[in-house]
Steps between C-alpha positions, in 0.01 A plus 500: 500500500780734585667418172175565318456829679856602408438411138181703496683792659765491227233488229323798656831687529585434135151620401543822695840560343359441152214740572747761632715459188193525279375818671717733289372326190143581603601864549663526154177572303416786739848642452463468123167681513654783700785520255262506201287766669813712562604468137150588386497816713843593368383448140196721561718768662732496198201529263368800687846659510537462123147643442573788736823576311320492165227723639752754626671504162166557325369769736829690542456723188154602617620578853798697363273699267259576783787607730636732233155648433438571869845637573630850441858480616808297431659339198244292309763265354702446815604137563410334721172682482272555800137401444389735781507867393646751743210743456167372370317745275225502235658793314614281214145368444362853505760597241380218272146642503638848429727407209277261298128452440481185706117483490498491117762227487316304768176516305675392178645195679156403635345540154766296320511231769123459511454443131812287473363268767154480338632427152768261625250283684259498201763427232688240706180321598372496140834365380526240772145360469544322163850386598358339812168359377512452127692222319636617169810433295797706604360587844812391685727672249315829545524481874869409482570803279311725747709369789818538295444877489584504875864437406516820295606821675229766508724741313502269194136590431548874535600570138209298350253643751620857444475465119150353533395770744632767267320358198176490701562861611490401867815681604436740786173324588417285796366235260852467357627419845226248576460294180849340477479369857158340517590155355766340721617143514479487880136611498407244231679227694325585824155510343557181299596316817192637677265392223649150487406447864129553435313168461393419147157382627401859571568603143322197356195565717492864390522398133219250545288782644568704188757745637720672244878504524495869605244419770721214624807723493351794690258319731693180584870527416581846626310477833671168581842647417470801732803408719730492194335813362570671831866399491530615139336830595746566783799397289392722208422792728841502667682445172313774314526749783877460514550482124745767390679405177214456251298806609816713486549385137141558380417817702685827454229738623530573870126516566455139379780336697430256783655548843799269438603711198391842623711469815803527271436873478638528848842450342565850364715595204765679704460346840285273712451400861548131573279531807212651301532230236497236776182657641343485153600133468339420835176672393510300174540155648288551814160439332622173342641382832176584683287313242721192512518506880120480535447256209798265532275229650284492186814519284655194666172306480474572127864414436462168685209410271699602192798290603280196555 
């Protein structure tokens, strides 16, 4: 009996030792989880650091321009530059209103932007509808050629557009600024993608009920593509508002110029103030920034649908 008890004791002792040796093994998965969680947090921190750096690089020109516009003292081009002006003043903004007819330029920008947005949505939607819903020979080739125009610099089209505008006697008219910009490959691509997401059963049911193609287009297709239309509206608004090169080529009369072009009058023939020009630049880009700030949620929603 004593021998048996001793044998049992040794068995129990070996079992306890094996369990003790196995304890670290049981703790290994927990350590691995902690290590993976630490690496995950580090990866997220690095991502945010990179995004913050990119954001600072993107916003720095705007902050510098705003600092120059609000300041009245010091060297504008000093490096490293301070983003906090020594003395904040609105004198440069007041000077902008005194030197140029800002109200006229502002109204011209609103007029040009409004009609550009309207015609862009209509033309791009009409071009995208047959590409998305009709099956005809050469459909893919046409769409490929449209997308290929994205690889061409905008300046390549200036000569042809200017000759066409001149022949149509649209120089020094707002229509000459609007027409060459209403049909864009990005807008057609966005609307085509939006129309392809609409179920074919809706169109078939409408045709069975006797609806015409125009009725289907305006009553079914456009209402269901509102998120993409909203994104295209915002994109076109910001692009047209900030457009400088083409309006400066077509328009030579001061009373027809949009804000982005008219602000150039702040740069005088014999001298100019960098701070006043910076104030004019801030007044030019502020409306576009405000519009995008309050509508970015709709823009992202529309872009997500277009990408899908």
